[in-house]
Structures are given as C-alpha cells and as structure tokens.
matplotlib code that plots the C-alpha trace (Angstrom):
import matplotlib.pyplot as plt

x = [58.1, 59.1, 59.7, 63.2, 63.8, 63.4, 66.5, 66.1, 64.5, 62.3, 58.5, 55.6, 55.2, 52.3, 52.0, 50.8, 49.9, 47.9, 51.1, 53.1, 50.2, 50.9, 54.5, 53.8, 55.0, 57.2, 58.9, 60.3, 62.7, 62.7, 65.8, 66.0, 66.9, 65.2, 62.7, 64.4, 62.5, 63.0, 61.5, 62.4, 62.7, 60.2, 58.9, 56.4, 59.2, 61.2, 61.3, 61.3, 65.0, 64.2, 65.9, 64.6, 62.6, 64.0, 60.4, 60.3, 63.7, 62.7, 59.3, 60.8, 63.6, 61.0, 58.8, 61.8, 63.2, 59.7, 58.8, 62.3, 61.9, 58.3, 59.8, 62.6, 59.8, 58.0, 55.0, 53.6, 54.0, 53.0, 55.7, 55.3, 58.1, 59.5, 62.4, 64.3, 67.3, 68.5, 71.6, 71.3, 74.6, 73.8, 70.8, 68.9, 68.0, 64.9, 65.5, 67.7, 66.9, 66.4, 67.0, 66.5, 68.4, 67.8, 69.6, 67.7, 70.2, 68.2, 64.7, 63.1, 59.8, 59.2, 61.6, 63.2, 66.4, 67.3, 69.5, 69.4, 71.2, 69.6, 71.3, 70.4, 71.9, 74.3, 75.6, 74.9, 72.5, 71.2, 71.6, 69.1, 68.5, 65.2, 63.7, 60.3, 57.9, 56.8, 53.0, 51.4, 48.8, 45.2, 44.0, 41.8, 37.9]
y = [-13.2, -11.9, -14.2, -12.8, -14.4, -17.9, -19.5, -20.1, -23.4, -23.6, -23.5, -23.8, -27.5, -29.5, -32.2, -30.5, -32.5, -31.6, -31.9, -29.5, -27.0, -24.8, -24.5, -23.1, -21.9, -24.9, -25.1, -27.9, -28.5, -31.5, -33.2, -36.4, -38.3, -36.4, -33.9, -31.1, -29.3, -25.8, -23.2, -19.8, -20.4, -18.3, -18.2, -20.8, -23.2, -22.7, -24.2, -22.3, -21.4, -19.7, -22.0, -24.6, -27.3, -30.9, -32.1, -29.7, -31.0, -34.6, -34.2, -32.3, -35.0, -37.8, -35.9, -35.2, -38.7, -40.3, -38.1, -38.7, -42.5, -42.1, -39.9, -42.4, -45.1, -43.0, -42.4, -45.9, -46.6, -45.1, -45.2, -45.7, -44.9, -48.1, -46.4, -43.3, -42.0, -38.5, -36.7, -33.1, -31.3, -27.6, -25.3, -23.2, -19.7, -17.5, -16.0, -18.8, -20.8, -24.5, -27.1, -30.9, -32.8, -36.5, -39.3, -42.5, -45.2, -48.3, -49.0, -52.5, -54.3, -54.1, -51.5, -48.2, -46.7, -43.0, -40.5, -36.7, -33.6, -30.7, -27.3, -23.8, -21.1, -23.8, -25.0, -28.6, -28.8, -32.4, -35.7, -38.5, -41.9, -43.8, -47.0, -47.0, -49.7, -49.9, -50.1, -50.4, -47.7, -48.6, -48.1, -45.1, -45.7]
z = [110.9, 107.4, 104.4, 104.4, 107.8, 106.2, 104.5, 100.8, 99.8, 102.9, 102.5, 104.9, 105.7, 104.2, 106.8, 110.0, 113.1, 116.2, 118.3, 116.2, 115.2, 118.2, 117.1, 113.6, 111.3, 110.6, 107.4, 105.2, 102.3, 100.2, 98.8, 96.8, 100.1, 102.9, 104.3, 106.2, 108.9, 110.2, 112.4, 113.9, 117.7, 119.7, 123.2, 122.5, 121.8, 125.0, 128.5, 131.7, 131.3, 128.0, 125.5, 123.1, 125.0, 124.7, 123.9, 120.9, 119.7, 120.3, 118.5, 115.5, 115.2, 115.2, 112.7, 110.4, 110.4, 110.0, 107.0, 105.6, 105.7, 104.1, 101.4, 100.7, 100.4, 97.8, 100.2, 99.8, 103.5, 106.8, 109.5, 113.3, 115.8, 117.4, 119.2, 119.3, 121.1, 121.5, 122.7, 123.7, 123.0, 123.4, 123.5, 121.0, 121.8, 120.8, 117.4, 116.1, 113.1, 114.1, 111.4, 111.6, 108.8, 108.5, 106.9, 106.1, 106.9, 105.7, 104.5, 104.6, 104.4, 108.1, 109.5, 108.5, 110.3, 110.3, 112.1, 112.3, 113.3, 114.9, 114.6, 115.8, 113.5, 112.3, 115.7, 116.6, 119.6, 119.2, 117.4, 117.3, 115.7, 115.4, 114.1, 112.5, 111.8, 108.1, 107.7, 104.2, 103.7, 103.2, 99.6, 99.3, 99.5]

ax = plt.figure().add_subplot(projection="3d")
ax.plot(x, y, z, "-o")
ax.set_aspect("equal")
plt.show()
C-alpha cells in the first residue's frame, strides 16, 4: 500500500492490540472529540464470501468507540466494554477504505456511552453503539 492510498490526516495507529495486529496497517485520525479508525480492506479482512467480515467490523467499532471515550476523558481512565450492539447495513469490498467514526454520547464516573458509523468508500455499511465501564488507571510504579 502506498502512502498516497491513505486519506489525508490518517497516520499509523499508536495503540496496537494482539487481536488487531494481523489486520495491520490500521490508521487513526484524532479530532477534539474522537479517534477515527481506518484501513484499506484486504483479503485478510474478509469472510468466505470475499467481503469485510462482521467480526472485523465489530472489533473495529468496539476499538474506535472505546478509544474515543478514553480520548474524551483525557486518557485518565481505562474502559471495558459492557455491551455493544451493531447493525450490518451493507458490505465492504476488498480495496475499499473502511472508516469507523465515533461519537461519544455521555461520559460519567462509572459508564461511558458511544455510537459509531462504519463506512466503506463513504457508503454506510454498519452502525453500532456501546456502553463502557470506566476504570481508573493504576498510577505508574
């Protein structure tokens, strides 16, 4: 993948995870209110039918919403998913640019609520919402 294939403002993510490591490269873009995730769909992201796997979409939605809640809370807390629902509306195809844009609905002392839209080349393919448990980070040793 060439750098020109990546939309302006996106950079390689800095918060990898063992689950998403095989899906790299994953990109992110920070706004004042959210962390937007993106990736170029490839064979490794697909199901047996050749389009974006629902598990990929769900995991990316969970990751984007959780990171957005943490970002909105200034990184002082960890977040653990309590519940998430997702509606699959269409499918993403190999070569398309997948984007997960989150909106933090409400932050609180014990819970954070978020929703997101997942698009492929700008077309809506899924929407999700989630509730996260707010956990204070342990101080560094």
